[in-house]
N, C-alpha and C positions, 0 to 999 in steps of 0.2 A: 920554292920556299918564298914566303912573303917577306918583304923587307919592312923595317920599321923598328922602333924602340920597343922591345918586348914589354916593358913596363906598361905601355899604353895599348897594346894589341888586344883585341877582343878575345874572350875565352875560346870561342869556337875556332878562331883562326890559329890559336896556339895548338889546339887539338887536331885540326884539319887544315894545315897551312895552304893546301891547294884549292880551297874553296873559292868560289867566285866573289870578287869584291862586292860589298853591299853597303847601303846607307845604314843598315842596322849595325854593322860592324863599326862604321864611322861614329855613330851615336854612342856606342859603348866605349870607343876610344876617347870620346869627349868626357864620358863619365870617369874613366881612369885618370885622365888629366886633372879633372876636378878633385878627385880623391888625393892625388899626389900634391896638388897645390895646397889643399887644406892641411895636409900633414906637414909638408915642407915649410910652410909659412908659420907653423905653430910648433916647431921643434922643441923649444924650451918648455912648452905647456903640456906636452904629450904625457898621457898616462901610460902605464905598461901596455895596456890593450892597444892604444894608438901606436905605440912604438913597435909592437909586434906586427901590426898591419903594415907599417912603413917598412920594416925589415923583410916581411913576406913578399912585398912587391918587387924587391930586387932579386932577379933570377940567378944569383951566383951559383954556378955549377949545376943548375937544374936543367932537365930536358924540357922541351916545349910541352909535352904531355903532363908532366908534373906541375909545370906552371899553370896549365889549364885547370887542374884540380885545386891548386892553391887559390887561384883567383875566383873560382866558382865558390869556394868556401867563404872567401872574403865578401863576395856579393851576398851570400846567404846571411852572414853576420850583419852587414850594413842595412839590409832590407828590414831587419828586425829592430824596431825602434827601441825595444827594451835593451838591446845589446849596446846601444849608443849611450854610454855611461853619462851621468849627470855632468861630470867635469871633463868629459871627452872633448877633444878639439872639434869633433863632429857635431856636438850638441847644438851650436847655433845654426847649423846647416841641416839638421835632422829632417826637416820637412822638404828638403831638396834631395839629400843623399838617399834616404830610405825609399822614396818612390822611384827614383832613377835606378837604384839597385834592383828593386822588384821588377821593373820593366825589363831590365837587361836579363834577369833570370828567366822571366817568362819567354822572352824571345830565344834565349839559349836552350830552354827546354824543348822548343819546337824542333831544334836540330838533332835531338836524340832519336827521332824516328828514323828507322833504317832507310826509308824511302825519301828522306830529305834531300832535295836537289837545289836548294836555294830559296830565298824569300821571294814572294810575289811582289809586284809593284804596289799592290794594295797594302801588304804587310809592311813594306818599307815606308810608305806614306803614313801609315798608322803610327809607327815608332817615332818618326820625325814629328808628327803632330802632337803626339802624347808627350814627347820630351819638351817641346816648345811650351806646351800647356803647363807642365810641371814647373819649368823654370819661370815662366810668366806669372803663375800663381804665387810662387815663392817670393819673387820680387815685388809683386803687388801687395802682398801682406806686409812687406817691410818698406813700403813707400818707395819702391824702385831702387833700394840700396842694399848692399850686402852687409852682413853683420861685421862688426869691428872687433 
């Protein structure tokens, strides 16, 4: 069983906790940390939709398999820019959160193949480079500063 705070564990590791550690899982954990920080820092401003995501991230009484399905659903919601409501606490981060969620879902989809035995070095490098590009582009559009 993998150790770590379930809130930040990659979807695949919740479903298959004995998988080999991977940079892909680390990048997804970064994503979940970002989601948590955005939600937690904006508690008074949350819409019902935001609050539901926040509550869904806390795995009270759920199995790892159920957690995996819940987080997969959250990824799907966050990749869809239309789902990020106008007044959502995610709105200022939309151009960061949506592409990172989409990237995480793409890499998670690769693991659904019965023959999946881990990511290749090239795939791991691709996810790291794409994540860096998404974050860099987001910051560049905002003059290297985060929304306030």
